[in-house]
C-alpha positions in Angstrom: 7.4 7.6 8.7 10.1 6.6 11.2 12.9 4.0 11.0 14.4 2.9 14.4 12.8 5.9 15.9 14.3 8.3 13.4 12.2 10.4 10.9 12.4 9.2 7.3 11.0 11.0 4.3 10.2 8.5 1.5 8.5 8.9 -1.9 8.1 6.2 -4.5 6.4 5.4 -7.7 6.7 4.0 -11.2 8.8 5.8 -13.8 9.0 5.5 -17.5 12.7 4.7 -18.3 13.3 6.0 -21.8 16.4 5.3 -23.9 17.8 3.6 -20.7 17.7 6.9 -18.8 15.7 8.9 -16.3 16.9 11.9 -14.2 16.3 13.8 -11.0 16.0 17.6 -11.1 15.3 20.6 -9.1 14.7 22.7 -12.3 13.2 22.5 -15.7 15.1 20.6 -18.5 16.4 23.9 -20.1 18.2 24.8 -16.9 20.3 21.7 -16.7 23.6 20.6 -18.2 21.8 17.3 -18.9 23.3 16.5 -22.3 26.8 16.7 -21.0 25.9 14.7 -17.9 24.3 11.9 -20.0 27.4 11.7 -22.2 29.7 11.6 -19.2 27.6 8.9 -17.6 27.6 6.7 -20.7 31.3 7.1 -21.2 32.1 6.4 -17.6 30.1 3.1 -17.6 28.6 4.1 -14.2 24.9 3.6 -13.3 24.3 7.1 -11.9 25.8 10.6 -11.7 24.8 13.6 -9.5 25.5 17.3 -10.0 24.3 20.4 -8.2 20.5 20.2 -8.4 20.3 17.2 -10.7 21.2 13.5 -11.2 21.1 11.0 -14.1 20.4 7.3 -13.8 21.3 4.7 -16.5 19.4 1.4 -16.8 20.6 -1.7 -18.6 17.1 -1.8 -20.3 16.2 0.5 -23.1 12.5 1.3 -22.6 10.4 0.1 -19.6 8.8 1.1 -16.3 10.8 0.9 -13.1 10.0 1.5 -9.5 12.0 4.4 -8.1 12.2 5.4 -4.5 13.8 8.5 -3.0 14.5 8.5 0.7 15.8 11.3 3.0 17.1 9.5 6.2 19.9 9.1 8.6 22.9 6.7 8.1 21.1 4.1 10.2 18.6 3.5 7.4 21.4 2.3 5.1 22.3 -0.7 7.4 19.2 -2.8 6.6 19.1 -2.4 2.9 21.3 -5.4 2.0 19.0 -7.6 4.0 16.1 -6.4 1.9 17.9 -7.4 -1.3 19.1 -4.0 -2.4 22.5 -4.0 -4.1 24.8 -1.0 -3.6 25.5 0.8 -6.9 27.7 3.6 -5.5 27.6 6.9 -3.7 28.4 10.5 -4.3 27.9 14.0 -2.9 24.9 16.1 -4.0 24.3 19.8 -3.4 20.7 21.0 -3.3 20.1 24.2 -5.2 16.3 25.0 -4.9 14.9 22.3 -2.7 12.3 19.9 -4.1 13.9 17.1 -6.3 11.6 15.5 -8.9 12.1 12.3 -10.9 11.8 13.1 -14.7 11.7 11.0 -17.8 13.6 12.1 -21.0 10.5 12.6 -23.1 7.4 12.2 -20.9 8.2 15.0 -18.4 8.1 15.0 -14.6 6.8 12.1 -12.6 4.8 12.5 -9.4 7.9 11.5 -7.3 9.2 14.6 -5.5 11.5 14.6 -2.4 11.7 17.8 -0.4 15.3 18.7 0.3 16.5 21.8 2.1 17.8 24.4 -0.3 21.6 24.8 -0.4 22.1 21.7 1.8 24.8 19.1 1.1 23.9 15.4 0.9 25.6 12.0 0.5 23.6 10.0 -1.9 23.7 6.2 -2.0 22.2 4.5 -5.0 20.9 0.9 -4.7 19.2 -1.4 -7.2 17.2 -4.6 -7.5 17.1 -6.8 -10.5 19.8 -5.0 -12.4 22.0 -8.0 -12.9 19.5 -9.8 -15.3 17.0 -7.1 -16.2 18.2 -6.9 -19.8 17.6 -10.6 -20.4 14.2 -10.5 -18.8 13.3 -7.4 -20.9 14.4 -9.1 -24.1 12.2 -12.1 -23.3 9.2 -9.8 -22.8 10.0 -8.0 -26.1 10.2 -11.3 -28.0 6.8 -12.4 -26.6 5.2 -9.2 -28.0 3.8 -8.2 -24.6 4.8 -4.5 -25.1 6.7 -2.3 -22.7 7.6 -4.2 -19.6 7.3 -3.5 -15.9 9.1 -4.7 -12.8 12.4 -5.6 -14.4 14.3 -3.5 -11.9 13.9 -1.0 -9.0 16.0 1.9 -7.8 16.5 3.4 -4.4 18.4 6.6 -3.8 19.1 7.4 -0.1 19.9 11.1 0.8 21.8 11.5 4.1 22.4 15.1 5.1 26.0 16.1 5.5 26.9 17.6 8.9 
């Protein structure tokens, strides 16, 4: 895939958000300082946090399915996202440890969403969301209706731009 003539690597899919969380990892759960990262994220009030080889994302909705997209692109890709309805949630640096980065759920294991990153590379990660401002209210309405676990309340986009 290309954007403005520049190669873009994009992977996307639906993820089970469990206990308001999902995470990104280059390793198995046992290899991560995940519990500490989750506690730090909750205490900070932020939506996401990245460490070397992993990241944690917090949703305002307890249990549901969300669309998650990981993109490896140039800075030019970031310019059009506001026009597409994506709201900037923040950015941070990320250091790849092993390479492939997979989206995981807390209890259901790995998803099929894996972005190939170059091992030991540094990245600037920008996180965007759609539907986060009222997703909790929409999820409560679905829960009251008895329709079960909801889908489509929110979407997440994480853009990885390689540091020079």
